[in-house]
VEXDREN-2710 file (C-alpha; in Angstrom, 1 decimal):
% VEXDREN-2710
k/r/px/py/pz
1/MET/-51.8/197.4/-157.6
2/PRO/-48.8/196.4/-154.7
3/PHE/-50.8/193.5/-154.3
4/CYS/-50.5/192.5/-157.6
5/LYS/-47.0/193.1/-157.0
6/LEU/-46.4/191.4/-153.8
7/PHE/-48.8/187.8/-155.1
8/LEU/-46.2/187.7/-158.4
9/GLY/-43.3/188.0/-156.3
10/THR/-44.2/185.7/-154.2
11/ALA/-45.3/183.4/-157.0
12/LEU/-42.4/183.9/-158.4
13/ALA/-40.7/182.8/-154.7
14/LEU/-42.0/179.8/-155.0
15/GLY/-41.9/179.4/-157.9
16/LEU/-38.0/179.0/-157.5
17/ALA/-37.4/178.0/-154.6
18/THR/-40.2/175.2/-155.7
19/ALA/-37.5/174.5/-159.0
20/GLY/-34.7/174.9/-156.9
21/CYS/-36.2/171.6/-154.3
22/ASP/-35.8/169.5/-157.6
23/SER/-32.9/170.0/-158.2
24/SER/-31.6/169.2/-154.7
25/SER/-33.5/166.5/-154.8
26/ALA/-32.4/165.0/-157.5
27/ASP/-28.7/165.6/-156.1
28/LEU/-29.8/163.8/-152.9
29/GLU/-31.1/160.9/-154.7
30/LYS/-27.7/161.0/-157.2
31/THR/-25.3/160.9/-153.7
32/LYS/-27.5/158.2/-152.3
33/ALA/-27.3/156.1/-155.4
34/GLU/-23.2/157.0/-154.8
35/LEU/-23.6/156.0/-151.0
36/ALA/-24.5/153.1/-152.3
37/GLN/-22.3/151.7/-154.4
38/ALA/-19.4/152.6/-152.3
39/ASN/-21.0/150.8/-149.0
40/GLN/-21.2/148.1/-151.4
41/ASP/-17.5/148.0/-152.8
42/ARG/-16.5/148.9/-149.6
43/SER/-18.0/145.5/-148.2
44/ASN/-16.7/143.6/-151.4
45/LEU/-13.3/144.9/-150.5
46/LYS/-13.7/143.2/-147.4
47/THR/-14.9/140.3/-148.1
48/GLU/-11.6/140.0/-150.3
49/LEU/-9.2/141.0/-147.8
50/ASP/-11.0/138.0/-145.6
51/ALA/-9.9/135.5/-148.1
52/SER/-6.5/137.0/-148.6
53/LYS/-6.4/136.9/-144.7
54/THR/-7.1/133.2/-144.8
55/GLN/-5.3/131.6/-147.6
56/VAL/-1.8/134.1/-146.5
57/THR/-2.9/132.1/-142.6
58/ALA/-2.9/129.2/-144.5
59/LEU/0.2/130.1/-146.4
60/GLN/2.4/130.5/-143.5
61/ASN/1.2/127.6/-142.0
62/LYS/2.6/125.3/-145.3
63/VAL/5.5/126.9/-144.8
64/SER/6.5/126.8/-141.0
65/GLU/5.2/122.9/-141.6
66/LEU/8.3/122.4/-145.0
67/ASP/10.2/124.3/-142.7
68/GLY/10.0/121.6/-140.4
69/LYS/10.8/118.8/-142.5
70/LEU/14.3/120.8/-143.7
71/ALA/15.5/120.8/-140.2
72/ALA/14.6/117.2/-139.9
73/ALA/16.1/116.4/-142.9
74/GLN/19.2/118.6/-141.8
75/THR/19.5/117.2/-138.8
76/PRO/22.8/114.7/-138.7
77/LYS/22.3/111.6/-138.1
78/PRO/23.6/110.0/-134.4
79/PRO/26.5/108.5/-134.8
80/GLU/26.4/103.8/-133.8
81/SER/26.7/102.5/-131.4
82/ALA/30.0/101.1/-130.3
83/HIS/28.3/98.3/-129.8
84/ALA/26.4/98.2/-132.9
85/SER/30.4/97.9/-134.6
86/MET/31.1/95.0/-132.6
87/THR/28.4/92.9/-133.2
88/SER/28.2/93.4/-136.6
89/PRO/31.5/93.9/-137.8
90/LYS/32.2/94.9/-141.9
91/LYS/33.6/92.9/-144.8
92/GLU/37.0/95.5/-144.1
93/ASP/36.9/94.7/-140.5
94/LYS/36.5/91.1/-141.7
95/ALA/38.9/90.6/-144.7
96/ALA/41.8/92.4/-141.5
97/HIS/41.4/90.2/-139.2
98/LYS/41.8/86.9/-141.9
99/THR/45.1/88.4/-143.0
100/ALA/46.3/89.1/-139.3
101/ALA/45.5/85.9/-138.8
102/LYS/46.7/84.1/-141.6
103/SER/50.6/85.9/-141.5
104/GLN/50.4/84.6/-137.7
105/LYS/50.4/81.4/-138.9
106/GLY/52.8/81.8/-141.4
END
């Protein structure tokens, strides 16, 4: 009888161990699937991040370009040179000159 008890005890222990391995094996497979999904999600997020970084860089370049155009538009134009005003008098100057010439004659 002690042999039977030993045999039954061993068989019961092996049965429980096998049942325990089956549940841990299922847990392991579940964890592997979750890990694969987490890696895929991470890869997708990294791709999105890289695309966003590229877009940010392009937009920063556009802002710099527009800032340059704005600065150029706000820069005051240089005054006309004295030479340019002597060679092409304005209409008002011509009229004043004619009036002064008439007053000197008369």
